[in-house]
N, C-alpha and C positions, 0 to 999 in steps of 0.2 A: 482581494483577497486572491490569492494562488488560489485554492480550492473553487473557486468561481469562474476558472477561466479556460474554453475549449477552442480558443483562436489560434492554435497552432504553437502557442507558446511552452518553451521547452522547461520540464521539471527534471531533477537528476535522479538516476536511478543507479542501484536500492535507491528507494524511496529514502530519503534523508532527512532531517531536522536540525539545524543549527543551534548549539545553545551559545548565549552569550552571556561574559559578565559573571563566569562562575566565581567563586570565590576561590582565593590562592591565599599561602604563607608564605612569608621569608624564611627560608633557610640557607645560611652560609652564603646569602647573596643573589638564591638563587629561587625565582616565584617555583612552591611545590604545589600540587592538587590539593584543597582543604575537605572533599565534601563529596567528590563523584560518585563514590562507592554506594555512600548513602541517598543519592539523588536516582542512580540507577535503580536501586531497590524499591524505592517510593514510588517512580512512575511505573515500575513492573507490576507491582503492588495494587495500584490504580487500576491496572486492565491495558498498558501499553505494548503493542505488540513490538517491544524491540529487543533487538536481536545483538546488537554492539552498540557499546557507549567509547568512544575515542577521543578522549583529550587531546587538543594539539598541543605541542612544544614549539619552542625559536630559540634562538641562543640563550634567551634568558630564561628561563626554564617554560613553565606552564603558561600559557597566552591568555588565560580567560575565557577561551573558547573550548566548543566539544560536537563533534556530532554523533548523533542517534542514526544508527541507519536500523530501520523497520524492516519487518518480514516481506521479503518480496511479492508476496501475491496483492490479491482484492482488500485482504482481510487485514493484511498490513500497511497497504494506501490509506484505504480507511481510517484505519489509528493512529497514521502519522498527521490525517488531513484533522481529524479531533484533538492531537494535540496541538497543533498549529493552532485551532480556532479556540484553544482555551486562554493561551497566551493573548489572542488578539482581544476576547472578551474581559480579560484584565488589562487590556492597553499598556501590552508588553511584547507585541510583535514585531516586526522588521521597521516597520514607519515610526513605532518610537524609540526604538533601538537606536534610529541614524539622528535622531534629536534627541539623544537622553545626554544629561550630564555628566562630567566625569565620576563625579562624587557619590552616584547612586549605586546602592547594593542590590538592587533588582535584578532577578533572573528576566533574561529574553529570550523569545525562540519561537522560530518560522520555519516552512518549507524551506528548503534549498533549492535555487531557480539558475536559470540560466545567469542571470545578473551576477549571483554568486559564484557560482563555475566561473565565468570570465573574469573574476576581479585579482588586480595581481596582488596578491595577501597571502596570510598562512590558511585561509580558508580556503582560497582559489584554489591553493596548489595542492591541497588534501583533498579537494576534491575531483578535480584534473588527475589526480593521481592515481585515485582507486575508483571513477565511477563514472556514468556518461550521462548523454543527455535524451533523454524521450518527449515526444507530444503528446498529448491528451491523443490526437486522433490515431496516433500510431498506436498509445496504450489498450485503445479500442478496436483496432484491427487486428493487434493480435488476441485478444481476450476473445476476438470472434471467431477465430480460426479454431482456437481452443476448444472451443463451447460445439462447433461443427463437426469437431473429431472424435469428443466425446457421444455427441449424438450419433454418428454414425457407428461408434461401435458396439451401440446400445441398441443401434436396429438391428446391426446383423448378427447380433448374438439372438434377439429373438425370431430371428427368423430361424437362426439354429435350430433353439428351442422348439418352434412351433414343427419341426419338421420329425419331432420323437412323442409327440404327445397324442394322446387319442380320447382323451375327454372331453367332453364339449365344455366343461366349466372351464378349464384351465386354455381351451382353445380362445373360449372368451376375453378371459382374462388377459392374454398375448394379442388380443384384436384392440382392446381397449388400451393397452400399454402403446402400443402402434400408433393408436389417438392421440395419445398424449403428447408422443414422441412428436408427431406432426404440430402440435400445439405449438409446442415449446421450439420448435424451428422456425414456425412463424415470429417469437417472439426475438428469437436469435438474429434473425434477419432486420426488424426492426430495430435491434439494439447497434447492430452491424452499420443502419443506416442515418441513424438518427444524431442531430448535432446537439450533444450533451453536455450539460456543466460537469466538471469532473468530478462534481460529490456525487450527482444525480447519475452521472455513468458509472461510477464504483456501486452505489444502491441499485442499482439494473444487475449490473452485473453478479453481484452477489446473489440477488433473488434469482437469476437463472442458474446458476452454480447451485443455488440451493435443490432448486426444482431438480438439475440433475441430480445430484445427488441419492435424493428421495429414489426416483426411477429407477436409478442403481439397486438400491436395496432390492425394489419389488423385481428385478431382473436376476439378481441372484439369489432369491427366494424363488423361482421359479426355476431354477437350476437342480436346486435340491429336491425338487419334487420327483 
């Protein structure tokens, strides 16, 4: 399963899911999209963070394939994994599509990978035309760099606030927040140096992100005092 790999295998960015075997109808000898709008609305109502739904067309019309592009952040990546896993659990993932009968009406879906990106077909063409490949370690490195910058800015803000406050209570709050930043710095360094499965990496990254957002709220509150 794509979501359980962190060995340097590359995935498509922005995070993309391939949907196969979409229903089509024939109009004037051209294959026409039959339900994409309804599917997109349904999946968004289910909570999936889908930014775009791109049906793929060839000379015969609708190919029966579409690309779902998810939000570009870790929340979007987690949502794409959840979408991928939901189809795996229904036995309608990539492996099942590769073995599917031409007569099945089931939808299939899976996270777009390097294998899909490099295929000489309509899916591969559209992936290479608008997207890139990235590896799990590279994602982890970029996220850790972002978290370090957020932490640096929070620490600088606290030092600036500390120069303008006199209340012992507020001084104690600043010191406590600085200690919390130190603990989060340890978490970030652990996150950056640990070889994590993709799903675990996303969960750990989102946990760090949530804590940093909470700390930013506390720092902003101090600014208003």
